[in-house]
C-alpha positions as MATLAB code, in Angstrom:
seq = 'MHRPVTCLLTAALLAFAPLTSGGGEPDARVVAAFDQAADGAEVVVVIPSLSGLSERIAAFGADTGLDRLTPEVGDVLGAFKQEMGWRQGVDDDGPMVLVVTGLADAIESELDGVSKQPDAVMLVPVADYAAFVTQSGGDPEPDVTALPRGEGGAAKKLNGFAVLGEDVAAVQDYAAGGNGKAIAEALGGVVTEYLNVGDSLIYVDVAALAPALNKLIDKGLEEAEREMAGNAGDLPPAFAGLAEAAIALYGETARQWVDGTDKLLLSLDLTERGLGMTSATQLTEDSTLAGYFAPGAEAEGEPAAAALLAALPDEPYIWASSIDASRFALDSLVDQVAEAMDAVEGGGGMLALYRESLTSLKETNGVASVFYTPDPAAMMGGGFMTTLTVYDVEDAEAYRTLQKKTFEQMADLKVPMPAVQPGGEAGEITFNTTYTDRALVIDGVEVDQYAVKTVLPPAVMQQMGPMAMMMGNTGTSGYLAAKGDKVLVTTVTDPQLITKGLAALDADGGVGSAGAIATLRNEALPADSSLELYVSVAGIAETVNPFLMMFAPNAGQLDVPDDLPPLAMGGASDGEGLALRMFFPAELVRFGVETYELFAPEARDAPGDGAPRAPRAF';
ca = [
     -89.143  233.940   93.720;
     -90.184  231.110   91.512;
     -93.268  231.843   90.565;
     -94.478  231.609   86.962;
     -94.802  235.527   86.433;
     -91.334  236.076   87.967;
     -89.542  233.959   86.135;
     -91.289  235.214   82.614;
     -90.092  239.082   83.697;
     -86.492  237.559   84.560;
     -86.469  235.963   81.282;
     -88.147  238.214   79.339;
     -87.254  241.576   80.650;
     -84.172  240.924   82.140;
     -82.183  238.372   80.241;
     -81.068  240.440   77.610;
     -79.302  243.878   77.473;
     -80.267  247.380   76.090;
     -78.283  250.541   75.235;
     -78.910  253.881   74.062;
     -76.641  256.664   74.663;
     -76.891  257.817   78.211;
     -73.468  259.339   79.091;
     -73.129  262.130   82.178;
     -73.098  261.297   85.806;
     -74.062  258.065   87.111;
     -78.251  258.321   87.442;
     -78.477  258.688   91.573;
     -81.942  256.736   91.387;
     -79.468  253.991   90.073;
     -76.680  254.329   91.672;
     -78.603  253.949   95.116;
     -79.830  251.016   94.238;
     -76.533  249.423   93.583;
     -75.671  250.802   96.934;
     -78.167  248.507   98.500;
     -76.203  245.177   96.986;
     -73.813  243.429   99.551;
     -70.923  243.541   99.509;
     -69.027  240.748   97.379;
     -72.092  240.308   94.757;
     -71.061  238.773   92.131;
     -74.627  239.419   90.171;
     -76.852  242.836   90.982;
     -80.364  243.472   89.156;
     -81.921  246.391   89.158;
     -85.075  247.638   87.902;
     -85.004  251.563   88.440;
     -88.508  252.015   88.617;
     -91.239  249.125   89.044;
     -94.377  251.223   87.842;
     -91.783  252.882   85.511;
     -90.934  250.107   83.918;
     -94.663  248.305   83.802;
     -96.155  252.036   82.083;
     -93.619  251.536   79.479;
     -94.169  247.673   78.778;
     -97.819  248.843   78.388;
     -97.459  251.692   76.385;
     -95.456  249.288   74.045;
     -97.939  246.376   74.031;
    -100.745  248.582   73.212;
     -98.698  249.980   70.232;
     -97.471  246.585   69.145;
    -100.580  245.214   69.694;
     -99.026  242.582   71.833;
    -101.658  243.438   74.846;
    -104.409  241.752   72.351;
    -102.036  238.126   72.726;
    -101.078  238.865   76.131;
    -103.351  241.066   77.865;
    -100.692  240.750   81.080;
     -98.605  243.402   79.300;
    -100.876  246.114   80.025;
     -99.969  245.502   83.707;
     -97.288  243.763   84.436;
     -96.957  245.304   87.636;
     -99.930  244.810   88.829;
    -100.104  240.939   87.149;
     -96.741  240.673   89.246;
     -97.921  241.358   92.487;
    -100.921  239.521   92.573;
     -99.117  236.421   91.930;
     -96.619  236.912   94.502;
     -99.456  237.587   96.549;
     -98.507  241.087   97.513;
    -101.685  243.690   97.549;
    -100.236  245.693  100.417;
     -97.359  247.920  101.004;
     -94.907  247.902   98.333;
     -93.671  251.101   97.098;
     -94.829  250.933   93.148;
     -92.360  254.254   92.132;
     -89.710  252.134   94.127;
     -86.387  249.710   92.547;
     -86.113  246.439   92.770;
     -82.938  245.036   93.518;
     -81.738  241.023   92.882;
     -78.654  240.113   94.899;
     -76.859  236.862   93.958;
     -73.582  236.338   96.076;
     -71.860  232.878   96.331;
     -72.242  231.896   92.098;
     -68.580  231.401   91.927;
     -68.606  228.937   94.929;
     -72.091  227.292   93.697;
     -70.236  226.292   90.337;
     -67.271  225.179   91.792;
     -68.927  223.016   94.354;
     -71.202  221.377   91.496;
     -67.926  220.424   89.220;
     -66.896  218.583   92.510;
     -69.889  217.065   92.857;
     -71.730  218.449   95.853;
     -74.675  220.311   94.988;
     -75.000  223.926   96.347;
     -77.050  227.120   95.801;
     -75.732  230.421   95.565;
     -77.497  233.043   98.046;
     -79.980  235.198   96.113;
     -81.663  237.865   97.770;
     -84.390  240.582   96.771;
     -85.062  244.155   97.795;
     -88.559  245.122   97.280;
     -89.216  248.729   97.842;
     -91.977  249.103  100.487;
     -94.055  251.975  101.140;
     -95.690  250.031  104.330;
     -93.324  247.695  105.528;
     -95.517  246.262  108.160;
     -98.446  245.827  105.908;
     -95.976  243.976  103.166;
     -95.012  241.297  106.052;
     -98.216  240.927  107.709;
    -100.163  239.865  104.589;
     -97.701  237.097  103.955;
     -97.928  235.947  107.742;
     -94.881  237.882  109.235;
     -94.384  239.898  112.369;
     -93.444  243.214  111.307;
     -92.014  243.690  115.066;
     -88.781  241.528  115.427;
     -85.837  242.538  113.051;
     -86.147  240.049  111.049;
     -89.487  237.505  110.723;
     -90.187  234.039  109.121;
     -92.766  234.416  105.969;
     -95.298  231.271  106.599;
     -97.748  231.932  103.287;
     -97.063  232.746   99.890;
     -93.044  232.320   99.413;
     -92.279  231.276  102.375;
     -88.546  232.304  103.421;
     -88.254  234.952  105.440;
     -88.005  239.367  105.529;
     -86.510  242.133  107.074;
     -86.344  245.929  106.760;
     -83.591  247.699  105.235;
     -83.398  251.076  104.109;
     -86.651  251.597  102.739;
     -87.044  247.976  101.411;
     -88.224  244.603  102.211;
     -85.210  242.232  101.910;
     -86.499  238.549  100.933;
     -84.840  235.731  101.153;
     -85.608  231.767  101.639;
     -82.976  231.716  104.648;
     -83.290  233.353  107.386;
     -79.871  233.675  108.779;
     -78.767  234.830  105.009;
     -81.837  237.713  105.553;
     -80.773  238.118  109.173;
     -76.802  238.836  108.396;
     -78.066  240.859  104.862;
     -76.238  244.274  104.833;
     -76.210  246.965  102.216;
     -72.390  247.374  100.890;
     -72.943  251.177   99.886;
     -70.964  250.557   96.763;
     -72.912  252.154   93.730;
     -71.091  255.073   93.388;
     -67.544  252.508   92.942;
     -69.380  249.959   90.521;
     -70.184  253.414   88.453;
     -66.561  254.425   88.309;
     -65.561  250.942   87.999;
     -66.875  250.964   84.503;
     -65.532  252.668   81.278;
     -67.062  255.355   79.105;
     -68.595  253.031   76.524;
     -69.935  251.136   79.764;
     -71.168  253.636   81.827;
     -72.552  255.688   78.782;
     -75.436  253.077   78.973;
     -76.030  253.059   83.091;
     -78.152  255.488   82.790;
     -80.696  254.387   80.237;
     -82.065  251.061   81.104;
     -85.415  250.495   81.993;
     -83.954  246.930   83.641;
     -79.932  246.655   84.642;
     -77.752  243.607   84.770;
     -74.525  243.646   86.187;
     -72.395  240.811   86.337;
     -68.431  240.800   88.478;
     -67.294  238.676   85.484;
     -63.895  239.076   87.468;
     -64.943  237.726   89.951;
     -66.390  234.897   88.563;
     -63.314  234.137   86.242;
     -61.740  231.249   88.190;
     -65.012  229.163   88.437;
     -65.702  229.743   84.693;
     -62.190  229.128   83.422;
     -62.924  226.055   85.700;
     -66.062  225.242   83.834;
     -64.726  225.809   80.811;
     -62.079  223.101   81.375;
     -64.094  220.378   82.413;
     -66.534  220.967   79.037;
     -63.465  220.479   76.863;
     -62.725  217.181   78.552;
     -65.663  216.315   77.673;
     -66.014  216.962   74.350;
     -62.564  215.733   73.875;
     -63.632  212.363   75.460;
     -66.595  212.737   73.314;
     -64.309  213.033   69.980;
     -62.169  209.911   71.498;
     -65.237  207.652   71.704;
     -65.953  208.557   68.199;
     -62.564  208.855   66.498;
     -63.126  205.632   64.486;
     -66.312  207.290   62.573;
     -64.747  210.657   61.296;
     -62.151  211.015   58.797;
     -59.135  212.242   59.791;
     -59.197  215.377   58.115;
     -63.069  215.594   59.758;
     -61.470  214.771   62.989;
     -58.529  216.989   62.565;
     -60.981  220.292   61.802;
     -63.302  219.092   65.015;
     -60.043  218.843   67.182;
     -59.051  222.113   65.721;
     -62.476  223.946   66.941;
     -62.500  222.774   70.104;
     -59.026  223.773   71.042;
     -60.222  227.409   69.503;
     -63.609  227.256   71.266;
     -61.948  226.769   74.410;
     -59.157  229.188   74.164;
     -61.727  232.114   72.723;
     -64.213  230.889   75.989;
     -60.991  231.250   78.306;
     -59.983  234.445   76.324;
     -63.555  236.135   76.949;
     -63.677  235.408   80.893;
     -59.978  236.555   81.448;
     -60.458  240.029   79.146;
     -64.260  241.003   80.759;
     -63.874  242.833   84.033;
     -67.585  243.808   84.391;
     -70.916  243.188   82.370;
     -73.263  245.649   82.122;
     -76.728  244.262   80.510;
     -79.755  246.694   80.025;
     -83.256  246.419   78.157;
     -85.186  249.737   76.942;
     -88.290  250.158   75.929;
     -89.518  253.769   73.608;
     -91.960  254.629   71.373;
     -88.997  253.786   68.967;
     -88.755  250.278   69.472;
     -87.682  247.453   71.999;
     -83.684  247.322   72.791;
     -81.100  244.903   74.287;
     -77.446  245.442   74.601;
     -74.618  243.979   76.245;
     -72.195  246.542   77.648;
     -68.469  245.144   78.249;
     -65.542  246.669   80.564;
     -62.611  244.815   78.861;
     -59.733  243.515   81.774;
     -56.840  245.786   81.367;
     -53.691  244.671   78.753;
     -56.265  240.870   78.258;
     -55.930  239.218   75.110;
     -59.397  240.388   74.469;
     -58.902  243.860   75.229;
     -55.609  243.762   72.518;
     -58.061  242.770   70.019;
     -59.980  245.916   70.183;
     -57.229  248.302   71.393;
     -56.756  249.737   67.502;
     -60.121  250.830   67.895;
     -59.390  253.429   70.489;
     -56.196  254.667   68.127;
     -57.847  254.389   64.702;
     -58.390  257.731   62.791;
     -61.976  258.806   61.665;
     -65.250  257.370   61.755;
     -65.919  254.101   61.345;
     -65.684  252.744   57.441;
     -68.467  250.040   58.179;
     -71.320  252.397   57.410;
     -69.177  253.370   53.714;
     -68.639  250.008   52.633;
     -72.577  249.191   53.106;
     -73.040  252.464   51.255;
     -70.615  250.732   48.231;
     -73.161  247.877   47.521;
     -76.545  248.203   45.446;
     -79.869  249.373   47.327;
     -82.339  246.514   46.247;
     -83.944  244.486   48.001;
     -82.108  242.241   50.723;
     -82.671  239.508   53.133;
     -79.615  240.783   55.376;
     -77.040  243.348   55.114;
     -73.455  243.360   57.440;
     -70.399  245.265   57.310;
     -67.600  245.544   59.317;
     -64.691  247.871   59.995;
     -62.222  245.255   60.480;
     -59.044  248.159   60.905;
     -61.020  248.861   64.082;
     -59.822  245.141   65.558;
     -56.495  243.696   65.595;
     -57.379  241.267   62.922;
     -53.665  239.880   62.586;
     -53.743  238.498   66.384;
     -57.483  236.842   65.711;
     -55.669  235.111   62.601;
     -53.055  234.249   64.551;
     -54.552  232.787   66.960;
     -57.145  230.525   64.801;
     -53.992  229.675   62.780;
     -51.972  228.181   65.764;
     -54.781  226.228   66.799;
     -54.955  224.627   63.141;
     -51.084  223.944   63.335;
     -51.615  222.036   66.733;
     -53.374  219.377   64.971;
     -51.649  216.538   63.366;
     -53.174  214.319   61.087;
     -55.768  217.380   59.575;
     -54.592  216.913   55.939;
     -55.204  218.841   53.236;
     -58.361  220.309   54.124;
     -57.356  222.009   57.454;
     -53.714  223.033   55.659;
     -56.314  224.702   52.649;
     -58.207  226.302   55.375;
     -55.032  227.320   57.631;
     -53.351  229.109   53.691;
     -56.799  230.828   53.501;
     -56.702  232.949   56.456;
     -53.544  234.915   55.077;
     -56.025  236.815   53.009;
     -57.843  238.019   56.369;
     -54.512  239.838   57.433;
     -54.680  242.202   53.973;
     -58.307  242.636   54.527;
     -59.749  246.546   56.269;
     -62.885  245.632   55.765;
     -66.116  243.818   54.580;
     -69.509  244.614   53.815;
     -72.402  241.827   52.580;
     -75.668  241.709   51.139;
     -77.816  238.492   50.532;
     -80.294  239.885   47.836;
     -83.925  238.814   47.537;
     -83.281  236.073   45.636;
     -85.438  235.821   42.610;
     -87.900  233.128   42.239;
     -86.882  231.302   39.144;
     -83.297  231.368   40.434;
     -84.349  229.547   43.309;
     -85.766  226.796   41.791;
     -82.961  226.234   40.063;
     -80.904  226.411   43.097;
     -79.123  229.968   42.963;
     -81.352  230.660   46.669;
     -77.978  232.637   48.149;
     -77.861  235.520   46.121;
     -74.848  237.284   48.078;
     -72.412  240.446   46.950;
     -69.597  241.121   49.531;
     -67.099  243.989   48.905;
     -63.491  243.197   50.364;
     -61.631  246.690   51.087;
     -57.830  244.994   50.772;
     -54.269  246.507   50.403;
     -53.930  245.381   47.245;
     -56.825  243.829   45.372;
     -54.526  242.046   42.473;
     -52.974  240.194   45.081;
     -56.323  239.395   46.752;
     -57.607  238.035   43.570;
     -54.792  236.019   42.481;
     -55.082  234.147   46.120;
     -58.589  233.401   45.729;
     -57.923  231.982   42.511;
     -55.485  229.666   43.993;
     -57.490  228.390   46.427;
     -59.862  227.508   43.732;
     -57.290  225.273   42.098;
     -55.693  223.968   45.509;
     -59.203  222.645   45.924;
     -59.256  220.552   42.807;
     -56.838  218.710   43.701;
     -57.795  218.295   47.498;
     -59.872  214.453   48.092;
     -61.480  214.024   52.010;
     -61.330  209.992   52.643;
     -64.715  208.957   53.910;
     -65.394  205.187   56.084;
     -67.344  203.184   54.369;
     -71.067  203.524   55.091;
     -71.926  200.433   55.714;
     -69.729  197.455   57.377;
     -67.760  195.945   54.968;
     -68.652  198.345   52.164;
     -65.726  200.082   50.512;
     -64.268  203.659   51.565;
     -64.567  206.656   49.365;
     -63.337  210.881   49.040;
     -64.875  213.722   48.846;
     -63.573  215.556   45.595;
     -64.069  219.171   44.491;
     -64.325  220.227   40.972;
     -63.264  223.641   40.328;
     -62.658  225.886   37.449;
     -61.727  229.304   37.762;
     -61.546  231.732   34.047;
     -59.792  234.907   33.825;
     -61.371  237.636   31.878;
     -64.889  235.760   31.862;
     -66.879  239.636   31.666;
     -64.909  243.015   30.953;
     -67.567  245.595   32.025;
     -66.726  249.445   31.672;
     -62.800  248.100   31.282;
     -62.731  246.085   34.476;
     -61.445  242.272   34.219;
     -64.627  239.711   35.803;
     -62.916  236.803   36.834;
     -65.601  233.354   36.630;
     -65.344  230.703   39.559;
     -67.328  227.842   39.835;
     -66.732  225.020   42.542;
     -69.059  221.420   43.044;
     -68.610  219.032   45.916;
     -68.384  215.751   45.008;
     -69.656  212.665   47.247;
     -69.063  209.041   47.253;
     -72.427  207.162   45.650;
     -73.045  205.342   48.718;
     -72.989  208.323   50.528;
     -75.013  210.121   48.191;
     -77.661  206.617   48.230;
     -77.739  206.753   51.717;
     -78.383  210.091   52.126;
     -81.534  210.269   49.912;
     -83.231  213.771   48.859;
     -80.519  215.411   51.256;
     -78.013  214.471   48.434;
     -79.386  217.728   46.116;
     -78.652  219.912   49.037;
     -75.483  218.520   50.799;
     -73.240  216.976   48.131;
     -73.059  216.980   44.609;
     -73.926  220.753   44.161;
     -71.944  223.871   43.768;
     -71.437  227.820   43.937;
     -70.525  229.320   40.810;
     -69.866  233.502   40.659;
     -68.057  236.480   39.652;
     -64.580  238.082   41.206;
     -63.060  241.193   40.008;
     -60.874  244.154   41.379;
     -61.501  247.207   41.387;
     -59.170  250.109   42.859;
     -58.759  248.963   46.524;
     -61.859  246.870   46.534;
     -62.662  243.511   45.379;
     -66.139  242.209   44.696;
     -67.142  238.578   44.736;
     -71.028  237.086   43.517;
     -72.201  233.952   44.789;
     -74.423  233.231   41.552;
     -73.269  233.862   38.071;
     -75.545  236.973   37.373;
     -73.918  239.638   35.232;
     -76.456  242.378   35.946;
     -75.766  242.050   39.833;
     -71.887  241.924   39.180;
     -72.461  245.180   36.673;
     -74.310  246.825   39.769;
     -71.878  245.786   41.983;
     -69.169  247.944   40.291;
     -71.401  250.472   39.373;
     -72.056  250.961   43.527;
     -68.738  251.245   43.856;
     -68.277  254.888   43.304;
     -71.705  256.005   43.185;
     -71.478  255.829   47.106;
     -75.387  255.444   47.077;
     -76.246  252.144   47.891;
     -77.681  249.802   50.973;
     -77.864  252.091   54.192;
     -77.152  255.496   52.914;
     -80.409  256.225   53.762;
     -83.986  255.387   54.763;
     -84.556  253.089   57.735;
     -81.262  251.890   57.568;
     -79.260  255.298   57.839;
     -82.272  256.058   60.620;
     -81.684  253.243   63.245;
     -77.700  253.661   62.627;
     -78.360  257.302   63.944;
     -80.612  256.323   66.084;
     -80.671  253.306   67.659;
     -77.216  251.803   67.626;
     -74.185  253.085   69.656;
     -72.563  255.798   68.284;
     -69.460  255.099   65.636;
     -70.504  251.567   64.990;
     -67.956  249.164   63.273;
     -70.322  246.199   63.145;
     -73.823  246.706   61.272;
     -75.844  244.303   60.776;
     -79.117  244.330   59.239;
     -82.052  241.755   58.967;
     -85.383  242.434   56.649;
     -88.485  240.754   57.064;
     -89.893  242.291   54.038;
     -86.713  240.385   51.827;
     -87.609  237.557   54.025;
     -91.518  237.522   53.089;
     -90.555  238.159   49.495;
     -88.685  234.717   49.066;
     -91.490  233.170   51.610;
     -94.144  234.064   49.569;
     -93.494  231.653   46.642;
     -93.062  228.640   48.677;
     -96.225  229.355   50.889;
     -97.951  229.451   47.213;
     -96.165  226.188   46.253;
     -97.140  224.470   49.509;
     -99.649  226.285   51.379;
    -101.931  228.029   48.633;
    -104.950  228.408   50.888;
    -102.571  230.123   53.744;
    -102.423  233.447   52.256;
     -99.170  235.543   51.403;
     -97.037  237.539   53.644;
     -98.136  241.395   52.987;
     -95.021  243.342   53.939;
     -94.390  246.868   53.397;
     -91.073  247.601   51.190;
     -90.198  250.333   54.144;
     -90.573  247.525   56.464;
     -87.585  249.041   59.049;
     -85.383  245.991   59.743;
     -83.995  244.232   63.103;
     -81.122  246.637   63.822;
     -77.465  244.824   65.229;
     -74.270  247.199   66.483;
     -71.289  246.915   67.999;
     -68.315  249.580   68.622;
     -65.080  249.871   70.798;
     -62.913  252.068   72.582;
     -60.316  249.923   73.272;
     -61.258  249.610   76.844;
     -64.926  248.722   76.538;
     -67.188  246.517   74.147;
     -70.954  247.640   73.445;
     -73.407  245.109   71.465;
     -77.039  246.505   70.934;
     -79.798  244.597   68.460;
     -82.932  246.834   68.229;
     -86.355  245.712   67.258;
     -88.374  249.162   66.189;
     -92.118  249.135   67.189;
     -93.316  248.596   63.466;
     -91.492  245.058   63.018;
     -92.811  244.016   66.568;
     -96.709  245.248   65.422;
     -95.993  243.526   61.912;
     -94.951  240.266   63.648;
     -98.074  240.708   65.852;
    -100.564  241.160   63.246;
     -98.564  238.356   60.803;
     -99.484  235.465   63.638;
    -103.058  237.024   64.143;
    -103.221  236.415   60.198;
    -102.190  232.984   60.071;
    -102.257  231.167   63.678;
    -104.721  229.142   63.959;
    -105.899  229.877   67.653;
    -106.083  233.234   66.857;
    -108.331  232.620   63.768;
    -110.436  230.425   65.831;
    -110.697  232.625   68.619;
    -114.364  234.530   69.602;
    -114.600  237.787   67.684;
    -116.124  238.470   64.269;
    -114.540  235.344   62.489;
    -112.633  237.083   59.862;
    -108.624  237.228   60.567;
    -107.036  240.568   60.794;
    -105.353  241.695   57.684;
    -101.442  243.145   57.546;
    -101.781  246.989   58.621;
    -101.298  249.391   56.429;
     -97.652  251.192   57.607;
];
């Protein structure tokens, strides 16, 4: 179970999770496969059909061109069986099951300095058990037989499977728990909706692992704090305070995830539309984590994530994201972060500024942001981050006033820095900020302008060299405007961008209202997603091409169709479960393969007609 092809299968096909809407009663084949897991199994991996998964991989590889780079995808099952030495006896249409027990005990033993491996047992579907074990040197007659050839270990026959394990006693004692139905019933609506649709599934009983995982978190925090203490003299107090707050916050977040997750289901699906990977979490009832998502079950109407994204101009972009904050207990999240900051001593003004700025989040119902493809001339002048963000808030004018106050406070902020060289002079980081009310008036809407510049000490600038222009003594400027219950903020002083943004607020025809994003939202992401993210390869290519011309003039250009669909991500919760999904459209994978063939030296030098493959016309 440790050979290369097996590891590739496990890592590439099973380590991620996809979900599309399934619903209905649990698939009988899936339940039967989970029935084979032993009582107390902490991790169960199920491939419902070996041949089915292999055929889908082959079709996906042929459609996207992956088979040209890795011919093995044309017959993954055949390659897997050949690598394992399983030429006879396998039931190709049956499910394969991997069961892990004793994982919690192994984690705790490692923490105590004792190396201990969990028990892993693989159940391979067999049409002819005798032929299957004989090819590995086993004897099909006894209940358990050693397998001297190949991977070694032991095997026994059970319910149409060959049970394989490294330890003879473990295989001898292995028994199916018959818990498939109970596992399915333990998963709530959001999770069971996806139980039927995966070409591979990973089930994790996080509740059973929780005590061991929490001990692991505690040890990680102890090591981080010890590292911090050892470097205390190298960090300014303000930075040390922020780092201490961050460590505490990460630790608390990790514990809340562990204690708030009852069961975790990961699955992968391959269709002609693309590759989906999804994680579905069954939340622990009355846990802090579940409390963060409870409002989602009570909120009325459709999530506003899509509508907020549609309120921003439809222009070429690099990424576009949106979140309906009303579906989450944002107040609780903000309070948790604030408590972590309040517990830190010596954080100084920087920590206090962060702490105060969090209050604006409590008044936020939703946020959508688009990173537009920057103009090449603007990029060369430092205007790379061409973003436009819309905040849906309770009181737009109050939100605007708070932002102005934040910039004013930054102007008074000084962050002490230790001397760069021994015996040198200490310095401090300062911020030059300006805030201009009513810098523009666009169709009756007052638009403010802000600017902030980070000023590093001269000694730091000198030591950083060329990096100084990127990390210090540079800044950001942009516009801020309030209209109705929305606040628009740009990160560039481009009057056209803020003008388009104000117009788009009322037009409701912006990014994601139609085209590829709308299609992906409706067909590939969880229903009623309150979190959306789209990454445009076309926008990235448009941004990268000027640099290719400058630094690699002979490398060619990325010729990407404007209608190439983006990578899509979405999340949804009903208060009892949480689903997060990532989807790679087949067209996107195909373009990635063809771009690799165009640019990669090994592809250009491969046998053939010698001509690089031209980008495909979509």
